[in-house]
C-alpha distance (Angstrom), angle and dihedral (degrees) to the residues before:
residue distance angle dihedral
M1 . . .
K2 3.79 . .
E3 3.79 114.5 .
T4 3.80 119.4 -134.8
I5 3.80 130.3 -158.8
L6 3.82 118.7 -158.1
N7 3.79 125.3 -169.3
R8 3.83 115.3 -126.9
V9 3.82 98.4 172.2
P10 3.83 122.7 95.8
H11 3.81 96.0 -110.7
P12 3.80 138.5 47.4
V13 3.80 117.2 -85.7
Y14 3.80 115.7 -140.9
I15 3.81 120.0 -158.9
L16 3.81 108.1 -153.5
G17 3.78 131.2 -156.5
E18 3.79 127.9 -140.5
N19 3.82 93.4 -76.5
N20 3.83 92.1 45.0
E21 3.79 91.4 -102.8
V22 3.81 114.0 149.2
I23 3.80 107.8 -109.1
K24 3.82 96.8 171.9
T25 3.79 135.5 9.9
F26 3.78 123.9 -158.9
H27 3.79 106.0 -162.7
K28 3.79 118.7 -146.8
S29 3.76 112.5 -88.0
N30 3.78 133.6 -135.7
G31 3.80 91.6 -105.0
M32 3.78 126.4 53.3
A33 3.78 122.1 -161.6
R34 3.78 112.1 -130.9
V35 3.78 138.7 178.3
A36 3.79 118.2 -134.0
Q37 3.77 113.8 -119.6
I38 3.76 135.6 -170.7
T39 3.80 119.0 -162.4
K40 3.80 119.5 -165.3
S41 3.77 128.8 -171.8
I42 3.80 110.7 -119.7
G43 3.79 100.2 175.7
E44 3.75 138.5 -79.2
I45 3.76 140.5 -80.7
G46 3.79 117.7 -150.6
G47 3.79 91.1 -17.1
I48 3.82 93.0 -51.4
P49 3.83 114.6 122.5
I50 3.81 112.3 -119.0
T51 3.79 120.2 -155.3
N52 3.78 139.8 179.3
T53 3.80 119.7 -140.8
V54 3.79 122.2 -158.8
F55 3.79 120.0 -167.8
G56 3.77 122.7 -144.2
K57 3.77 137.0 178.7
A58 3.78 125.7 -19.6
D59 3.77 117.4 -122.6
K60 3.80 143.2 -176.7
L61 3.80 93.7 52.4
P62 3.78 120.2 125.1
T63 3.78 117.7 -127.6
H64 3.78 116.2 -88.0
K65 3.82 115.0 -77.8
K66 3.77 122.7 -172.1
G67 3.81 110.8 -102.6
V68 3.83 95.4 13.4
Y69 3.81 121.1 109.4
Y70 3.80 129.3 -176.7
I71 3.81 129.1 -146.6
V72 3.81 106.5 -137.4
S73 3.79 139.0 160.6
N74 3.78 121.0 -85.5
L75 3.80 88.0 -111.3
V76 3.81 92.1 58.0
K77 3.80 92.3 45.1
T78 3.81 91.0 50.1
A79 3.82 91.3 49.5
L80 3.82 90.5 54.6
P81 3.83 106.6 43.4
E82 3.82 91.0 157.8
R83 3.82 92.4 63.7
A84 3.81 113.7 94.9
D85 3.82 93.3 -176.4
L86 3.81 100.1 69.2
L87 3.80 121.7 106.3
T88 3.80 129.2 -172.3
P89 3.80 128.8 -163.4
S90 3.81 111.0 -98.3
N91 3.80 139.0 -178.0
M92 3.80 91.9 34.1
V93 3.81 119.7 -149.2
R94 3.81 120.5 -147.8
D95 3.78 132.2 -164.9
D96 3.82 125.1 -128.5
T97 3.82 91.1 -80.3
G98 3.80 93.9 51.9
M99 3.80 96.4 -105.1
I100 3.80 115.9 141.2
I101 3.81 109.8 -113.2
G102 3.80 98.7 174.3
C103 3.77 145.3 -50.2
R104 3.78 136.7 -100.2
S105 3.80 97.5 -136.3
L106 3.78 148.2 2.3
D107 3.80 118.7 -114.0
L108 3.81 119.5 -136.4
């Protein structure tokens, strides 16, 4: 069975080789996996608003299918520890200004 990787983050994911050449691009998909969040104001410190954010369920992910993997954010992957089909970009590569230009691998 051929394995498939689908991107569920809102930007392309570039897999880079040793010389930072792009060896695979996962274009952004029609659906993005998200985690619900609720942010509540809890006061202020020195005039700066202080909040507390609680994360809930992840959504917009298809049910698990054998041989299909999804690139998601670390937040989504953490919210769904029972899912063995979620991948996150790993071994990030940055340019001279510190901007992420890709990654060397995907973490299962």
